[in-house]
C-alpha positions in Angstrom: 0.0 -0.5 0.0 3.1 2.3 0.9 4.1 2.4 -3.2 0.6 2.5 -4.3 0.7 6.2 -5.1 3.9 5.8 -7.3 2.4 2.7 -9.1 -0.5 4.7 -9.9 1.3 7.1 -12.2 3.7 4.1 -13.6 2.3 3.6 -17.2 4.4 0.1 -17.5 2.6 -1.3 -14.5 -0.9 -0.2 -15.2 -0.3 -1.7 -19.0 0.8 -4.7 -17.6 -2.5 -5.1 -15.5 -4.7 -3.9 -18.4 -5.6 -0.9 -16.5 -6.3 2.6 -17.2 -5.9 3.9 -13.1 -6.0 2.5 -10.3 -7.8 3.3 -6.9 -6.1 6.0 -4.7 -4.3 4.8 -2.0 -7.0 5.3 0.5 -10.2 3.9 -1.5 -7.5 1.1 -2.0 -7.9 0.7 1.7 -10.7 1.3 2.5 -11.5 -1.3 -0.3 -9.0 -4.3 1.7 -10.3 -3.4 5.0 -13.9 -4.3 4.0 -12.1 -8.4 3.3 -12.3 -10.8 6.9 -10.0 -13.3 7.5 -12.8 -16.0 5.8 -13.1 -14.0 2.6 -9.2 -13.8 2.0 -9.2 -17.4 3.0 -12.0 -18.4 -0.2 -10.2 -16.1 -2.8 -6.9 -18.5 -2.1 -8.5 -21.5 -2.5 -10.6 -20.1 -5.4 -6.9 -18.8 -7.4 -5.1 -22.2 -6.0 -8.1 -24.1 -7.7 -7.9 -22.2 -11.3 -4.3 -22.3 -11.0 -4.2 -26.0 -11.1 -6.6 -26.4 -13.6 -4.5 -24.0 -15.6 -1.5 -26.2 -14.5 -3.2 -29.4 -16.2 -4.0 -27.9 -19.6 -0.7 -27.0 -20.2 1.7 -29.5 -22.4 3.9 -32.2 -21.1 7.3 -30.5 -22.3 5.7 -27.2 -20.1 7.3 -28.8 -17.3 10.8 -29.9 -18.8 12.4 -26.5 -17.8 11.8 -24.1 -15.4 12.9 -20.4 -16.1 14.0 -18.3 -12.7 13.7 -14.6 -13.1 16.1 -13.1 -10.7 16.7 -8.8 -10.0 19.9 -8.8 -8.0 18.8 -5.3 -6.6 18.8 -4.3 -2.8 17.0 -2.0 -1.8 14.4 -1.3 1.5 11.3 -3.3 1.7 8.6 -1.2 3.5 6.3 -4.0 3.7 6.1 -6.7 6.5 
């Protein structure tokens, strides 16, 4: 949430999300506080179910090689 103000003006990030705009940090925070722990768990379960189905649709060759893109940047982390 700390960096959302910077990201909402980042054209590359907006394009990656397929969004024209993203909410102001205050609006985003208000929205996120409406969810309780069971809501988050339900969302995670749904995401994991879809992820597994998508992975099953991949051809066998998909699992032969994994590419890990590593960034060597050292920077402060404002999250926990």
